[in-house]
N, C-alpha and C positions, 0 to 999 in steps of 0.2 A: 411554439416551442415550449411557452412557460407552461401549458397545460401539460404537457407531454413529461416535463422536468419535475412536475408536483406531484405525479402518477407514480415515476421511478422513484422519485426519494421517497414515498411511503414504504417501497418494497425494495431500496436499496442494498439492504442487510442480506435477505434473500439470497440477491441476484448475483454476491460474489459467491454462494454455494453454486448457485447454476454455474458460472463460469469456471470455478474451479473442477467441475465435472466434465466441461465441455475439453477439460486438458488432455481426456484418456481415449477422446473419440480418434478414432482409425483416421490417419491424415497421411497424406504426403510429406516426405520429409523436405527440411529446409537445408537441410546438410547431408549429403549421402556419399557413400562408398565411390559413385560414380565420378562425382566433381572432387572430392578431399580426401579421396583414399580409406585405406582400411582404419586411419586412425581417425577418422571424420568426428566422432564422438565429442571431441576434445574441442571442437569448436561451439558446437551450441551450451555444451558444459560451461566454458569459460566466460564467453559472452551472456550466457543466463544466467550465471550468479553475480557479475560484475553488476547486470542492469539490475538485478532484484535487491541485492543491497544497497545499491546506489538508492535506490527508491527506499528502503526502509531508512537508511542512511537521513535522508531528508523529510520523512515524518517524525525521525528521531528529534532532528535537530529542532524540528518545528514545534514538537510537544515540549521540548526540553524546555524553550527559550518561553515561547507564549502561547499557552492553549488556547484555542478556540473553542467555544460551546456551541456546535452545528448540530446538535444532536436530534434537534426537532420538537416538537410537542405535540402529542397528540398526533403522532406519523406525519406532522406539515412542518415547511420551512420555519423557523423560530431562532432570534439571537438575541442575547440581553442586552449587547454592546457591540458597538464596530472594532475588532481588533486590528491595529495597524503596525502593531511593534515587533521586533522581533524579524522572522522570514516573511509574517506577513507584509513588512514594511518593503520586499524584494519582490513578492508574487503573490497575489489575492488567493489563489488557492493551491497552495504548497502539499498539503496533505492530499489534495486529489492528483498532484504532479508526481507524490511518492506513488500511490495507487496505480496510476497508469503505469510508472516503471516497474511497479513490481510485477504487474500481471501481465505486461511484455516482457521480463526478464523471466517469467517461467511459461511463456509461451517459446521463448527460444528454447530454454532448459529443455523442453519436451519435443523440441525439435517439429514440432508441428506448423506446416504450411498452412494449414486451416485454420488454426488459432490466428498465429499472426495476420493473415490476411483478409479472414471475413469476421473471426470473433473481437479482435482490437479495433478494427473500424465501427462496427457495431457499438462497442463499449465506449468509445469516445463521443460518438453522437449522443448517446445516452448520458456520458459526465456533461457535453455542451448543454444539452436541456436541463439538466438538475441545477448545474451554474446560473442559465437564465432566469429560472426558476428562483434561485436563492437572492442573486443581484435585484430581481424586482421586489422582492419582500423586502431588501435592505434601502434600496433606495426609496422604496415608500415610507421607510421608517425613520431614516438618517437623514432623506433629503439630500441637501447642499454637502453636508461632510464625505457624503460616499461619494457623489460624483467628484468631489477631488481627489478623495482617495483611487478611484478610478482613473482619471486624467494623468497621474503620476505611477500608478503601479499597475504592470502588465499582469492579464487576464491567469497568463498560463505561463510563459517565460521567466525563470528566476534571473533577475538582475543580479550579477555580481559587485557590482560598483558599493563600495562602502559596506559590502558584509562583512569584512574583518572588523569595523568600528562596531558595527550590530552586534557583533559575537564578543567581542571584548569588552561592550558595555552591558554586558546582561549577566544573568546568573543562571547557569544549564543544570536546570532541575531535571538530575537522573531518576528521584524517586517516580517524580510525575513520571517521565518517560516509562520506568518499567511498570507501574500501575495501571498506565491507559494502554500499555502494548503487548503487556502479556498475552493477553485471548490471541490476539494478530498473530504475536511471533509463535504461538503455540502452531495456530493452525498452518502458518507458511513452512515452518521448519518441517512438520511433520510432511506436507505435500512436495516440498521439494525433496525429501529423504525417501519417498516413496516413487516420485520421478526419477531420482537417481537409481536407484536399486533395480526399480521393474523397467523401467524403459531402456535401461543400457545393460543388460547383462554380461556384457563384456567385460564389465567391472567385479563381477563378484563370481567364483567356480562353479556355483550352481544354486537351483531356486531353493534348497534347504538352506543354504547359507545366507540368501538374500532372506528369507522371512525370519531366519533369526536374527539378523543386525538389524531390520526392523522394528520387530518386537522389542527389542533393547533398546534402542532408541527411542522408541513412542515410551515405557517404560521409564528410561530415564528423564526426559519431556515432560511427561506425567507429572514424576515427583519433584521436579521444579516448579510447573504450574501450580501443582497443589499446595507448595509453600509459599510462594508469590501470594496467590490467594488465600491463605490464611494469615501471612502479615496484615493484607488488606484489611481483612473483615475484623483482624483481632484489634486495629489499629495501631499494631507494632510498628508497621512503616505507613505514613503519610508524605502526600506531596506537597504539605505547605513547607515554604520557607523559614527554618528558625531565624 
């Protein structure tokens, strides 16, 4: 599993592009008119959006409180220090939990039985392998310190015990959240828009309207993205805490 995890860690960014394309593969529906009536689409839309945004909330809080640099080095697992504060004090992999929920959310939103029933289990297997590879690295580097951390903090489940104290005792760095997440947010928001407009023609009167709405939203998101990128590259917005 560790060797599998190291392989997928190397290509994990490309993996998300592939997973996103699978949302549009033809599939039997999770929610259908036969079971839920003519307004069937309310269920995948509402449930999918809730799950997706819950995932981003978890990612946002995690990044805003204590960001962990686990981007690797030379496409291999690497970490400079063992981060155990913030949400990492309640779950060892909160960013991955957020990713899982966001992917599950858009799978539900796309109303795809194929995605939820086949793609998601495969993705969970890949993530488990990646986490085992990361844990192997961290255990070799930090030894007993990492073992003690593992003994008190769950790998996947987020413990809510004491989370209020964690939140109140730390500063939420919203600038870091924006600067670290603006790429992710752009991709997810465009994807959600595409699913809503093109998977649910019931929401718009005709194809021309759908294309116009999609183009306007993409342009607006692009402008916001460009502005944030400008602030980052120019140094006018920094994630350092004054």
